[in-house]
Backbone as ProteinMPNN parsed JSONL, in Angstrom:
{"seq_chain_A": "XXXXXXXXXXXXXXXXXXXXXXXXXXXXXXXXXXXXXXXXXXXXXXXXXXXXXXXXXXXXXXXXXXXXXXXXXXXXXXXXXXXXXXXXXXXXXXXXXX", "coords_chain_A": {"N_chain_A": [[-5.487, 32.025, -24.564], [-3.44, 29.25, -24.998], [-3.747, 25.91, -24.19], [-1.903, 23.101, -23.46], [-1.649, 19.645, -23.224], [0.666, 17.36, -22.174], [1.344, 14.124, -22.674], [2.198, 10.664, -22.082], [3.896, 7.489, -22.032], [6.025, 6.013, -19.481], [9.354, 7.193, -19.454], [9.474, 8.431, -22.027], [10.252, 10.904, -22.799], [8.844, 13.14, -21.881], [9.557, 14.965, -19.852], [11.81, 16.172, -20.937], [10.716, 17.477, -23.186], [8.959, 19.181, -21.829], [10.823, 20.801, -20.531], [11.894, 22.184, -22.698], [9.622, 23.609, -23.532], [9.341, 25.208, -21.249], [11.668, 26.762, -21.383], [10.934, 28.286, -23.536], [9.188, 29.968, -22.391], [6.774, 29.031, -21.458], [4.253, 28.176, -19.054], [4.556, 25.533, -16.818], [2.972, 22.723, -15.518], [3.091, 19.98, -13.5], [1.399, 16.992, -13.317], [2.082, 14.843, -11.671], [3.39, 16.071, -9.513], [1.298, 17.499, -8.346], [-0.386, 15.352, -7.639], [1.241, 14.097, -5.734], [1.211, 16.031, -3.726], [-1.486, 15.932, -3.033], [-1.705, 13.553, -1.656], [-0.509, 13.908, 0.752], [-0.103, 13.67, 4.344], [-3.139, 13.735, 6.176], [-4.673, 15.074, 4.282], [-7.753, 15.027, 2.389], [-7.697, 13.029, 0.306], [-5.568, 11.43, 1.148], [-6.638, 10.365, 3.499], [-8.73, 8.778, 2.451], [-7.261, 6.943, 0.969], [-5.764, 5.65, 2.959], [-7.864, 4.587, 4.402], [-8.724, 2.694, 2.588], [-6.433, 1.045, 2.024], [-5.09, 0.685, 4.405], [-2.901, 1.061, 7.339], [-0.546, -0.166, 6.718], [0.741, 0.818, 4.518], [1.996, 3.091, 5.255], [4.697, 5.32, 6.031], [6.952, 5.964, 8.797], [6.627, 8.658, 9.394], [4.041, 9.128, 8.742], [3.551, 9.65, 6.082], [2.598, 8.453, 2.848], [3.953, 5.464, 1.743], [5.105, 5.27, -1.275], [6.206, 3.236, -2.804], [5.257, 0.887, -1.569], [2.503, 1.282, -1.884], [2.423, 1.342, -4.664], [3.17, -1.304, -5.265], [0.862, -2.607, -4.442], [-1.187, -1.508, -6.083], [-0.334, -1.913, -8.711], [-0.406, -4.578, -9.009], [-3.006, -5.236, -8.904], [-5.787, -4.681, -10.631], [-8.307, -3.619, -9.916], [-7.754, -2.192, -7.555], [-5.984, -0.308, -8.571], [-7.69, 1.07, -10.287], [-9.385, 2.172, -8.373], [-7.643, 3.994, -7.069], [-6.901, 5.654, -9.226], [-9.43, 6.691, -9.939], [-9.953, 8.171, -7.723], [-7.812, 10.058, -7.516], [-7.372, 11.264, -10.1], [-9.603, 13.051, -10.825], [-9.266, 14.962, -8.78], [-6.709, 15.963, -9.28], [-7.126, 17.137, -11.8], [-9.024, 19.064, -11.096], [-7.469, 20.723, -9.465], [-5.601, 21.568, -11.368], [-7.194, 23.082, -13.091], [-7.712, 25.26, -11.504], [-5.294, 26.518, -11.544]], "CA_chain_A": [[-4.406, 31.211, -24.033], [-3.379, 27.888, -25.513], [-3.465, 24.919, -23.154], [-1.373, 21.886, -24.068], [-1.419, 18.528, -22.302], [1.75, 16.507, -22.638], [1.136, 12.809, -22.08], [2.991, 9.585, -22.656], [4.332, 6.432, -21.123], [7.255, 6.236, -18.733], [10.623, 7.302, -20.195], [9.267, 8.766, -23.441], [10.771, 12.241, -23.068], [7.923, 14.212, -21.482], [10.289, 15.961, -19.068], [12.671, 16.899, -21.881], [9.848, 18.379, -23.956], [8.483, 20.207, -20.893], [11.935, 21.733, -20.316], [11.958, 23.041, -23.891], [8.49, 24.528, -23.425], [9.638, 26.167, -20.185], [12.656, 27.697, -21.944], [10.209, 29.162, -24.454], [8.348, 30.856, -21.599], [5.495, 28.406, -21.101], [4.027, 27.734, -17.681], [4.514, 24.076, -16.774], [2.356, 22.129, -14.331], [3.25, 18.532, -13.535], [0.338, 16.272, -12.601], [2.693, 14.028, -10.616], [3.641, 16.933, -8.357], [-0.003, 17.754, -7.718], [-0.834, 14.099, -7.017], [2.046, 13.881, -4.526], [0.691, 16.954, -2.715], [-2.822, 15.49, -2.62], [-1.652, 12.388, -0.765], [0.209, 14.223, 1.988], [-0.9, 13.314, 5.525], [-4.354, 14.412, 6.621], [-5.488, 15.557, 3.17], [-8.875, 14.112, 2.164], [-7.304, 11.865, -0.503], [-4.735, 10.602, 2.029], [-7.549, 9.648, 4.401], [-9.433, 7.741, 1.683], [-6.282, 5.914, 0.601], [-5.464, 4.877, 4.171], [-9.073, 3.823, 4.699], [-8.794, 1.571, 1.642], [-5.268, 0.156, 2.036], [-4.617, 0.466, 5.769], [-1.668, 1.686, 7.813], [0.63, -0.909, 6.245], [1.409, 1.557, 3.444], [2.515, 4.344, 5.805], [6.026, 5.467, 6.609], [6.874, 6.371, 10.202], [6.165, 10.047, 9.486], [2.646, 9.103, 8.288], [3.422, 9.817, 4.639], [2.347, 7.196, 2.143], [5.105, 4.838, 1.102], [4.631, 5.101, -2.643], [6.627, 1.919, -3.3], [4.302, -0.105, -1.055], [1.226, 1.515, -2.564], [2.609, 0.915, -6.047], [3.118, -2.772, -5.318], [-0.538, -3.021, -4.303], [-2.063, -1.113, -7.195], [0.11, -2.437, -10.004], [-0.692, -6.012, -9.06], [-4.442, -5.417, -8.757], [-6.458, -3.706, -11.5], [-9.394, -2.969, -9.177], [-7.164, -1.22, -6.633], [-5.436, 0.758, -9.417], [-8.838, 1.864, -10.729], [-9.828, 2.956, -7.216], [-6.724, 5.113, -6.861], [-7.04, 6.563, -10.366], [-10.724, 7.383, -9.883], [-9.862, 9.118, -6.614], [-6.839, 11.129, -7.72], [-7.441, 11.977, -11.38], [-10.474, 14.236, -10.776], [-8.69, 15.965, -7.881], [-5.593, 16.583, -10.002], [-7.701, 18.008, -12.832], [-9.642, 20.197, -10.4], [-6.369, 21.597, -9.05], [-5.011, 22.157, -12.579], [-8.118, 24.099, -13.601], [-7.561, 26.442, -10.651], [-4.014, 27.177, -11.836]], "C_chain_A": [[-4.541, 29.811, -24.613], [-2.986, 26.965, -24.371], [-3.057, 23.628, -23.838], [-1.173, 20.851, -22.979], [-0.368, 17.628, -22.927], [1.616, 15.171, -21.923], [2.044, 11.79, -22.744], [3.387, 8.588, -21.592], [5.612, 6.844, -20.404], [8.435, 6.265, -19.699], [10.444, 7.572, -21.686], [9.704, 10.186, -23.779], [9.87, 13.391, -22.681], [8.661, 15.327, -20.742], [11.198, 16.796, -19.962], [11.848, 17.911, -22.671], [9.331, 19.501, -23.063], [9.575, 21.245, -20.631], [12.088, 22.689, -21.501], [10.824, 24.062, -23.853], [8.769, 25.609, -22.382], [10.649, 27.205, -20.665], [12.007, 28.696, -22.895], [9.239, 30.09, -23.726], [6.999, 30.294, -21.21], [5.442, 28.086, -19.61], [3.868, 26.222, -17.716], [3.907, 23.635, -15.445], [2.446, 20.617, -14.466], [2.163, 17.862, -12.695], [0.903, 15.425, -11.472], [2.925, 14.845, -9.352], [2.348, 17.211, -7.61], [-0.49, 16.505, -6.997], [-0.06, 13.825, -5.734], [1.578, 14.795, -3.395], [-0.653, 16.474, -2.169], [-2.784, 14.334, -1.632], [-0.795, 12.64, 0.475], [-0.701, 13.955, 3.185], [-2.018, 14.306, 5.833], [-5.149, 15.079, 5.506], [-6.624, 14.563, 2.929], [-8.508, 12.874, 1.346], [-6.461, 10.898, 0.323], [-5.633, 9.742, 2.918], [-8.274, 8.521, 3.669], [-8.491, 6.605, 1.293], [-5.96, 5.039, 1.804], [-6.671, 4.038, 4.567], [-9.154, 2.576, 3.826], [-7.668, 0.56, 1.853], [-4.688, -0.105, 3.425], [-3.272, 1.119, 6.061], [-0.407, 1.003, 7.3], [1.373, -0.185, 5.125], [2.022, 2.865, 3.943], [3.971, 4.226, 6.228], [5.861, 5.911, 8.059], [6.355, 7.796, 10.369], [4.732, 10.235, 8.967], [2.468, 9.436, 6.81], [3.2, 8.448, 4.016], [3.641, 6.72, 1.504], [4.668, 4.483, -0.315], [5.08, 3.784, -3.253], [5.654, 0.837, -2.847], [2.95, 0.043, -1.741], [1.311, 1.046, -4.013], [2.548, -0.59, -6.204], [1.685, -3.276, -5.241], [-1.354, -2.7, -5.556], [-1.625, -1.674, -8.54], [-0.085, -3.939, -10.12], [-2.191, -6.296, -8.994], [-5.177, -4.309, -9.525], [-7.547, -2.936, -10.761], [-8.849, -1.891, -8.238], [-6.572, -0.034, -7.409], [-6.57, 1.667, -9.901], [-9.381, 2.722, -9.591], [-8.961, 4.2, -7.063], [-6.834, 6.135, -7.996], [-8.342, 7.351, -10.298], [-10.772, 8.385, -8.73], [-8.995, 10.319, -6.992], [-7.013, 11.918, -9.016], [-8.387, 13.18, -11.345], [-9.912, 15.343, -9.877], [-7.523, 16.694, -8.538], [-6.138, 17.558, -11.043], [-8.353, 19.248, -12.21], [-8.573, 21.215, -9.994], [-5.75, 22.288, -10.269], [-5.899, 23.275, -13.135], [-7.983, 25.39, -12.803], [-6.265, 27.192, -10.919], [-4.229, 28.2, -12.915]], "O_chain_A": [[-5.641, 29.267, -24.701], [-2.006, 27.214, -23.669], [-3.777, 23.118, -24.696], [-0.596, 21.144, -21.932], [-0.504, 17.192, -24.07], [1.759, 15.099, -20.703], [2.586, 12.024, -23.825], [3.225, 8.831, -20.396], [6.196, 7.89, -20.688], [8.509, 5.47, -20.636], [11.167, 7.017, -22.513], [9.547, 10.629, -24.917], [10.105, 14.52, -23.11], [8.409, 16.507, -20.988], [11.336, 18.002, -19.755], [12.244, 19.068, -22.806], [9.27, 20.653, -23.493], [9.284, 22.436, -20.52], [12.379, 23.87, -21.315], [11.042, 25.246, -24.112], [8.471, 26.783, -22.601], [10.501, 28.394, -20.384], [12.481, 29.822, -23.038], [8.552, 30.898, -24.352], [6.159, 31.021, -20.68], [6.457, 27.768, -18.991], [3.131, 25.69, -18.546], [4.292, 24.122, -14.382], [1.939, 20.04, -15.428], [2.031, 18.139, -11.503], [0.273, 15.298, -10.422], [2.684, 14.364, -8.245], [2.311, 17.163, -6.381], [-0.96, 16.59, -5.862], [-0.64, 13.37, -4.748], [1.552, 14.382, -2.235], [-0.922, 16.599, -0.974], [-3.721, 14.149, -0.856], [-0.403, 11.699, 1.166], [-1.925, 14.006, 3.062], [-1.853, 15.524, 5.758], [-6.226, 15.611, 5.776], [-6.477, 13.378, 3.231], [-8.964, 11.776, 1.663], [-6.622, 9.683, 0.212], [-5.41, 8.54, 3.067], [-8.417, 7.425, 4.21], [-8.887, 5.44, 1.288], [-5.89, 3.816, 1.68], [-6.518, 2.903, 5.019], [-9.605, 1.524, 4.279], [-7.913, -0.646, 1.861], [-3.882, -1.019, 3.598], [-2.603, 1.65, 5.173], [0.689, 1.546, 7.438], [2.512, -0.533, 4.814], [2.513, 3.663, 3.144], [4.418, 3.187, 6.713], [4.748, 6.2, 8.497], [5.715, 8.109, 11.372], [4.274, 11.362, 8.779], [1.336, 9.498, 6.331], [3.569, 7.421, 4.586], [4.329, 7.473, 0.815], [3.946, 3.508, -0.523], [4.404, 3.258, -4.137], [5.267, -0.027, -3.635], [2.33, -0.946, -2.13], [0.379, 0.427, -4.527], [1.952, -1.1, -7.153], [1.331, -4.255, -5.897], [-2.124, -3.536, -6.029], [-2.459, -1.888, -9.419], [0.054, -4.507, -11.203], [-2.607, -7.454, -9.023], [-5.181, -3.15, -9.111], [-7.694, -1.73, -10.959], [-9.419, -0.804, -8.14], [-6.651, 1.108, -6.956], [-6.424, 2.89, -9.921], [-9.789, 3.863, -9.809], [-9.47, 5.315, -6.944], [-6.857, 7.341, -7.749], [-8.354, 8.551, -10.571], [-11.548, 9.34, -8.766], [-9.402, 11.465, -6.806], [-6.817, 13.134, -9.02], [-7.998, 14.255, -11.803], [-10.065, 16.526, -10.18], [-7.368, 17.903, -8.37], [-5.655, 18.686, -11.148], [-8.239, 20.349, -12.747], [-8.757, 22.421, -10.162], [-5.411, 23.47, -10.203], [-5.394, 24.298, -13.598], [-8.121, 26.483, -13.352], [-6.141, 28.365, -10.566], [-3.285, 28.877, -13.321]]}, "name": "protein", "num_of_chains": 1, "seq": "XXXXXXXXXXXXXXXXXXXXXXXXXXXXXXXXXXXXXXXXXXXXXXXXXXXXXXXXXXXXXXXXXXXXXXXXXXXXXXXXXXXXXXXXXXXXXXXXXX"}
């Protein structure tokens, strides 16, 4: 089996290329989708994120407000590194299981 990782900056056509691969019969796994699942309420990553950033980033339904979290991590390199070091290994672990 050939495994291909499609990477790139925002708005560079990754989704378009992934759609072409899917039409060709390839299985597609989006890291963003996995990351969003990992930060759902009560998941271990969710708990660590709330422990670090506090309840101020929560919506009323206890989901993480990604806009609020984004404002915090994109303005602070240390906080961005924390989040990346937490989520990236978990995303890769989940992808390996696929």
